[in-house]
C-alpha positions, 0 to 999 in steps of 0.5 A, spaced: 321 757 793 313 757 791 307 755 795 307 748 791 314 746 792 313 748 800 308 743 800 312 738 797 318 739 801 313 738 807 311 731 805 318 729 804 318 726 811 312 721 809 316 719 803 322 717 806 318 713 811 315 709 805 308 713 804 305 713 797 299 714 794 295 709 789 296 711 781 291 711 775 292 713 768 286 715 764 286 716 757 281 721 755 282 722 747 277 722 742 276 716 738 279 712 743 275 706 746 280 700 748 283 702 741 283 707 736 275 707 733 274 705 726 272 711 721 265 712 721 264 709 728 260 711 734 264 714 739 260 712 745 265 715 750 263 722 748 257 725 747 256 732 744 250 737 744 249 740 738 245 747 736 238 746 738 240 742 745 240 735 742 245 730 745 248 725 740 253 720 740 259 723 735 262 719 730 270 718 728 272 722 722 279 723 719 280 730 715 287 729 714 293 733 713 295 738 719 289 736 723 291 729 724 296 729 730 297 721 730 293 716 727 294 711 733 293 716 738 286 719 737 281 721 731 277 727 730 269 726 732 263 730 729 256 729 730 255 728 722 260 723 718 260 721 711 260 713 710 268 714 708 269 718 715 269 725 712 266 730 717 259 733 713 256 740 714 253 741 720 249 747 723 253 753 725 253 754 732 255 752 739 257 744 740 258 741 747 263 735 747 263 731 754 266 725 757 265 722 763 271 719 767 272 715 773 277 716 778 278 710 783 284 711 788 281 713 794 285 719 795 287 724 790 294 727 791 295 731 785 293 730 777 296 732 771 293 733 764 297 732 758 294 734 752 298 731 745 294 735 741 287 739 741 283 742 736 276 744 733 272 747 727 272 752 728 274 754 735 274 752 742 270 757 747 270 753 753 274 747 757 272 745 764 273 739 769 267 738 773 265 745 771 272 748 773 274 753 768 281 750 765 281 754 758 286 759 760 291 753 761 290 751 754 294 757 752 289 757 746 289 763 741 283 768 741 279 769 735 274 764 732 279 759 728 283 755 732 284 749 728 289 750 724 294 748 726 292 744 732 295 746 739 300 741 741 304 739 747 300 742 752 301 740 760 297 743 766 296 740 773 289 739 775 287 742 782 286 736 787 279 739 790 276 740 783 276 732 782 272 727 786 273 719 787 268 716 782 265 720 776 268 726 773 266 730 767 270 734 762 266 739 758 269 742 751 265 747 748 266 749 740 263 754 736 262 752 728 261 757 723 262 757 715 269 758 713 271 762 707 264 761 704 265 753 705 260 749 709 261 748 716 264 741 719 263 741 726 269 736 729 273 736 735 279 732 736 283 731 743 289 726 744 291 726 751 291 723 758 290 724 765 295 722 771 292 721 778 297 721 783 303 720 778 309 717 779 314 721 775 319 715 775 324 719 778 329 714 781 335 716 784 342 712 785 347 713 790 354 710 789 360 710 794 365 707 798 364 702 804 369 705 808 371 712 808 378 715 812 377 720 817 379 727 813 378 724 806 373 728 802 365 725 803 364 724 795 359 720 792 356 719 786 349 721 785 344 721 779 338 718 776 337 711 773 336 710 766 329 711 764 328 716 769 324 723 768 328 729 770 327 732 777 327 740 778 329 739 786 334 734 789 336 733 796 343 731 799 343 728 806 347 725 811 344 721 817 348 717 823 346 710 823 348 703 825 351 698 820 344 695 818 342 702 816 337 704 823 337 711 824 340 713 831 336 717 835 339 724 836 345 722 831 348 727 826 344 730 821 346 735 815 342 736 809 342 741 803 337 743 797 339 744 790 335 745 784 336 741 777 338 734 776 343 731 780 349 728 775 356 726 777 359 726 784 357 730 790 362 732 795 359 734 802 362 740 805 369 739 809 367 742 815 361 737 817 366 735 823 362 728 823 365 723 828 370 718 826 368 710 828 361 711 826 356 709 821 353 714 816 347 714 811 348 718 805 341 720 802 339 722 795 332 724 794 329 728 788 322 731 786 319 735 780 317 742 782 309 743 782 308 735 781 305 730 786 309 729 792 312 722 789 319 723 792 324 717 790 330 716 794 336 712 795 341 711 800 348 709 801 351 706 808 358 707 809 363 707 815 367 713 817 374 710 820 378 714 825 385 715 822 391 711 826 396 715 830 402 718 827 406 722 832 413 724 829 415 726 836 418 733 838 422 737 833 430 736 835 436 740 834 443 736 833 450 738 831 452 736 824 455 729 824 450 727 830 444 722 829 437 723 832 432 718 834 425 721 831 418 718 833 415 716 839 413 709 842 406 710 842 402 707 836 396 703 834 396 695 833 395 693 826 398 699 823 405 700 819 409 706 820 414 708 814 419 714 814 420 719 808 425 725 807 425 729 801 421 724 797 426 718 799 425 712 804 429 713 811 426 708 815 420 704 818 417 703 825 414 707 830 421 710 831 427 711 826 435 713 827 437 719 822 443 722 821 442 729 817 447 733 814 443 739 814 436 741 817 431 736 814 424 735 815 422 728 816 415 725 815 412 719 818 406 715 815 401 711 819 397 706 815 392 701 818 393 694 815 386 693 816 382 699 812 388 702 809 387 709 812 393 713 813 395 719 817 402 723 817 406 727 822 412 731 821 418 733 825 424 738 824 431 736 825 435 742 825 442 741 824 447 746 827 453 747 822 459 743 825 462 740 819 470 741 819 472 737 812 474 741 807 477 740 800 485 741 798 487 744 791 494 746 789 498 750 784 505 748 782 506 752 777 512 755 780 519 751 781 520 754 788 514 754 791 507 752 791 500 755 793 494 752 797 487 753 796 482 750 801 474 750 800 470 748 806 465 742 804 459 746 808 459 753 805 457 759 809 456 755 815 457 762 819 450 765 817 447 761 822 448 764 829 453 761 834 458 758 829 465 758 829 471 756 826 479 755 826 484 754 821 491 753 822 498 751 818 504 748 821 510 746 818 512 739 820 519 736 821 521 728 820 518 726 826 511 730 825 513 735 830 511 742 829 516 747 827 511 753 826 504 754 827 500 760 823 493 761 827 487 762 823 489 766 817 483 771 816 482 770 808 481 762 809 474 764 813 472 770 809 464 769 809 461 769 804 465 773 799 469 768 797 467 760 796 474 758 794 479 760 800 486 762 797 492 759 800 498 762 803 499 767 797 502 773 799 499 777 793 492 776 795 489 782 797 484 779 802 490 776 806 490 778 813 493 773 818 495 773 825 502 772 822 504 775 816 510 771 814 513 764 815 519 763 818 525 763 813 523 763 806 519 763 802 515 769 803 508 768 807 503 764 804 508 760 800 509 753 801 516 750 800 518 744 796 521 738 800 517 740 806 512 737 809 506 742 812 499 740 816 493 744 814 487 744 820 480 746 820 476 746 826 469 748 827 464 748 833 457 751 834 453 753 840 452 746 844 456 743 839 463 740 841 469 742 837 470 738 831 477 738 827 479 735 820 487 736 817 491 734 811 498 733 810 502 736 804 508 733 802 512 734 795 515 729 790 519 730 784 517 728 778 522 724 774 519 725 767 518 733 767 523 735 773 518 738 777 514 737 783 508 734 785 504 735 791 502 729 795 495 730 799 494 725 805 488 726 810 491 725 817 489 726 824 487 733 826 492 736 832 488 738 838 487 745 838 481 745 843 484 748 849 486 754 846 480 755 842 475 753 848 478 759 852 477 764 847 470 762 846 468 762 853 470 769 853 463 770 850 460 776 848 452 778 848 449 782 843 443 787 845 438 789 843 437 784 837 433 786 833 434 793 833 433 800 830 440 800 828 444 801 835 447 794 838 451 794 844 456 788 845 458 786 852 462 781 855 462 778 862 469 777 863 475 782 862 479 780 855 486 779 855 487 779 848 485 784 843 478 783 839 476 785 832 469 786 830 467 786 823 460 786 820 458 784 813 452 784 809 449 777 806 453 779 800 460 779 803 461 786 803 464 789 810 460 795 812 463 796 819 469 794 823 472 796 830 478 794 834 478 794 842 484 792 846 484 787 852 480 789 858 475 792 854 468 789 856 463 793 852 462 797 845 457 800 841 455 798 834 451 803 829 448 800 823 443 805 823 445 808 816 445 802 813 439 798 810 434 794 814 436 787 814 440 781 816 448 782 817 453 777 820 458 780 826 464 776 826 468 777 833 475 775 833 480 774 839 486 770 839 485 768 832 478 765 833 472 767 830 465 766 832 459 769 827 453 772 830 447 774 826 444 781 827 438 784 824 436 791 823 429 793 823 
């Protein structure tokens, strides 16, 4: 940043408080005196000292062609002019043109000289203001022939100390000599103006909302009004104020400088951390570098509104099939509350009741009825799998028996540590009494190798039940026609109660085809809970978990039944298994030779299986 710009920036405080300077525009064009001077008319604004040191008043002339800049801006002037306005031959030598002009403002802050065109026969050799040399500012070429073409569009700043309030003098020296053997036509042309304490017509415009919600971007439109001259530097600033725009002593303040012209939207940095519930002023100021310190500014007052309270409450864990109340009773007056999950509405109010089937994230949105500002919060309701329902499919392709397939509605629930399930199959007599009971055939809970559970099919390679035969005929896994069976599935989880579901299967003979059709009917599940609970309470602890591959599995009580330990990877492949006899309370599982990752350990006692997640690292 140069010294001149630093001076400008220092003056910003004065500008923002309304300081200004009187302005003046002075036309210094030749052949211009309250209008364009007619041809061959004395131009008494200027005088010229000709060779021989004689001072005369020049006349306006017009030579035509490239020498003219604009007939409405200036005319060439010369000591000797013919009646038709043509410059006549003049003596060779130096000519000195002078113009006195008056500055009226009592303070000269800056001055800009704008020259549209300047030229002379044959060369300009000096250019000064109050005897201060500004010839280099013209950028004239060296040599003795400057007039073809005219020097156009020259602009420079006059040092304020080189000017004075009152009379000032511009002095231009030219040298006239023969040109290509022709006569000498001493003539001079200047089209230009001097701007004292110039207002560059920079008019910033700030637009934005009257209210901004806490946390929303502080974005404002910032530009220069139509007709404004461009700026070279501009400032964005935020100041704390009251509703009327009065600045708050010691209030929040932030600013940043930028180069160029403000265009389009501007967003203040998001880390300003301004306090909500207050008023602020967004200020845009602009200036041109190396110009008068005539800053211009605009500002926009806005209210930064606090968000309403949104509290979804603490995360919860429930068992599948249960409901939970989310949210709290603490909120704001004049605020509406709505709840969503997975993009769908699930309720309104500070609290709402939800009954998710799977782990779900709920979002509460608090919206101010007055300002429209909103806030959100989320709560996670973790659902422990405890859904016993399952689907039934039958195969009656054999005329002697049929098979059954059972498919749980919630698949792979055992991948969540602490999940347990039970399957049971009974034949019922005409009074609904159980004739036999097969407890927990393993193939029906084999996770996650199969998504469809085969029925009691003696040919299934996966079948390994507690009992391997049904009483009487047919063979194990096959269901006789004209018999009634009940299939039950029960589930539980850590901190979740036993939950069961059952179907009754009966058969009727088809009169049309002579075959059998299985009738499936939902029914109340038998209460196997006591025996299942007894097995579950014989809990096993696994440590360390995670481990490097060696796990210790121990029970605090003496088991009375044989226990089977099976380890599966997440693709359902069995990677390890052990069996311990009743009374054993401790064993070691070595998975150090397997890939690091997550495995499922199924522990089965008396037909009851409980799954545990173990991790090697």
